[in-house]
N, C-alpha and C positions, 0 to 999 in steps of 0.2 A: 278217673281215681278210684275203679273196682274195677274186677274182673268177672261180673256178672255175664251171664249166658243172656242171649238173643230175648230167651224167653223172659227172664226174668227184668231186664228192660221194659220189656213191653205191661208184664204186670205190676209193675212197679207205676209206671206212665200212667196205666188205666185208673190206679189207684187213685194218686194223685190228682187226675181230670176230674175223678167223680168227687173229692175232697174240694178243688173248686168252685165246682156247682153247688156244694153242701154249703159251702160258706157265702158264697152270693146270694143265695135264696132263704138265711135265715139268720138269725140273731149271732149265730157262731163267728161270722165276718165282721164281726165290731167288738171292737176292745174299750170299753169306757173307760177314759182318763178324766183329770181334774179339768180340765177345758174341753178337750174336743175327743171326740170317738176316732180309734184307729183301725184302719181297714188292715185282714189278715188276708186277702184274698191272695195277695203275690208271696206271702209264705211258700207255699206248695211248689211256686215257678223257681222261684230261686233255689230252695231247698233240692230240686227236680236238676236244676242247671248244674249244680256244684257237686251232685252226685253223679250225672249220667252225661253231660257235656251240653253241649251250647244246644245241637241238633234237637235232641227231647228236650231242653231248655225251652227252644222257639215254639214246639209243639204245644207245650204246657201254657207259654204264654200265648199261644193264639186261643187255645181255650180260656182261659180267662178274658180275652178279648172278646170273645162270643159269647163267656156269662154276662159281660156289661152291657153289647146289643139287646142282648134277650133280657134284662132287669132295664135296663132304659124302656125297652119296646112295650115290656107288659107289666112293670109295675112303674109308672113314669113321674118323674118329678119335673121341677121348673126347668132344669137344665137337662133333660134327656134328650134333647137335639142335639148336645154336643156327643153324642156317643150313638143315637139312630137315626139314621136318616130317615124311620118309618113316623118320627116324634117331630112335629111342624116346628118351626122356629115362631120367635114371639111376634105375632102381629102378621103371621101368613097361615098359609093352608096347607104348607109341604115344608118336608125336613131336607134335608143337605148331604149327597155321600160323601162329603168329605169329613161329614163323622164317623166313617168307616177307618180313616185315617188315625184319629184320635183314638179310637174304642183298641185298635188293634194294633199299631205300630209303636207306641211306647210299651204294651204288655208284652210283644214281642221281642222285645230289647229286654224285656225282664229276665228274659229265659236266657239270653244270649253276656250281655253285660259282666254278671257276676262271675260267671264260669271263668272269663279271661281275666279278671281283677284278680281273682284266685291264683289262679296260675304265676300270673305277675308279681304279686306279691312272694308267693312261695320260695321265688327266687331269693327274694332280700330275707325274709323272716326265717328264722330256725327252725325245725319240724316241731320244738316245744312251743310255739307260737300257735300253732294250728287252730286253737280254738279260737284264738284272736281275731285271725284270717278268715275263719267263719264270721265272726260275727261283722268284721267290718265288710265283710261280700254282701252280707246283708245290709248292708246302711246303703251301700252304696245300689244294690237293687231297687231298694225300696224309692233313693232320691231319682233314680233312673225311671221310674214309673212316674214321680210326682211332679219331677222337672219336666219331662216329655211332657204329660198329657197336660199341663197347667200352660206350659209355653206353645204347643198347639191349639189350645181354646184360644190363648190371645192372638195370636197369627189369623187361626182363619174365623173365628167365633168372636170379634172382639166387641161389633155394636150389639150383636143378640144378647151377647154376654152381659152387657153393659145396663141392657135394659132389664135382666132379670137380680142384677145384683144392686138396683138402684143408685149406679153410679152415671158418674160424667163419662167420655171415651178416655178421655187423657188420666183419670184416674184408675182404670181397669188394669192396668201392670201393678203401679202401687198397691189394688187392692189382692192382685193374686200373688204377691211379693209376701203379703198378708197371712195367705193361706198356705207359703209354702214355709212361713217360721212356725205358725201356731199349728199347724196339723203335718205338714211333709214333715219337720223335723221331730215331732212326737212319735210319728209311725216308723220313721228310720230307725230312732231307738229300739222302740219293740220290737221291729224287724233282727237289729243285728243280736237282742239278746234272744230272740227265740230261736232264730238261725246258729247260733254258736254253739247251744243245747240242746237244737236235734241235732247240730254236725257231728259233737261229741259223740252222741247216741249212735249216729249211723257208721260213726267211724269204727266202734268199736266193735259194731255189727258185721262189717266190711271184712275188717282185717281177723277176724273170728274164723268166716269164712273162708279167708286165704288159708288159714293152716289145714 
């Protein structure tokens, strides 16, 4: 989407990586909404993917995964075992290395999927709807994170997750679907709005540099 030099790519990637860690370990990573708090950690990853492509997006996604791993390990919550193999599963003294799949795979995909969605939609939408394309790509990136994380939790950690949410095994998937609706959808809307606004701003900067 731009003609930056390699040094600019690396500098912008480093800046976004730093932002991911800042968001991960400060209250800036959460936006209070009427019902839930929406996370913003995926915003730099989606933005980097759309501006620089899937390769750099995947690097930023891996950074997001590392931030999740570190936060789950050093500032744990009851559900930290799904993101960190160093936090024990409920009722045990050890964690599961499957947690690395949950922590990294969805986040890496957040850095890949939006770029391909944007490219595909660009072939359908006229250029004047580019801001809409940015916003829809932001929504897709956010939902990629939500859907993959929660479904991997269901597949890999169904029983221990049922323990911490005080639900019977058969009720875990409906419980997860509830999280998607009450948390994932508001997060996706926030991501769409922010990415559309940021995309418009960066498009102006990029087009100016081309002149």
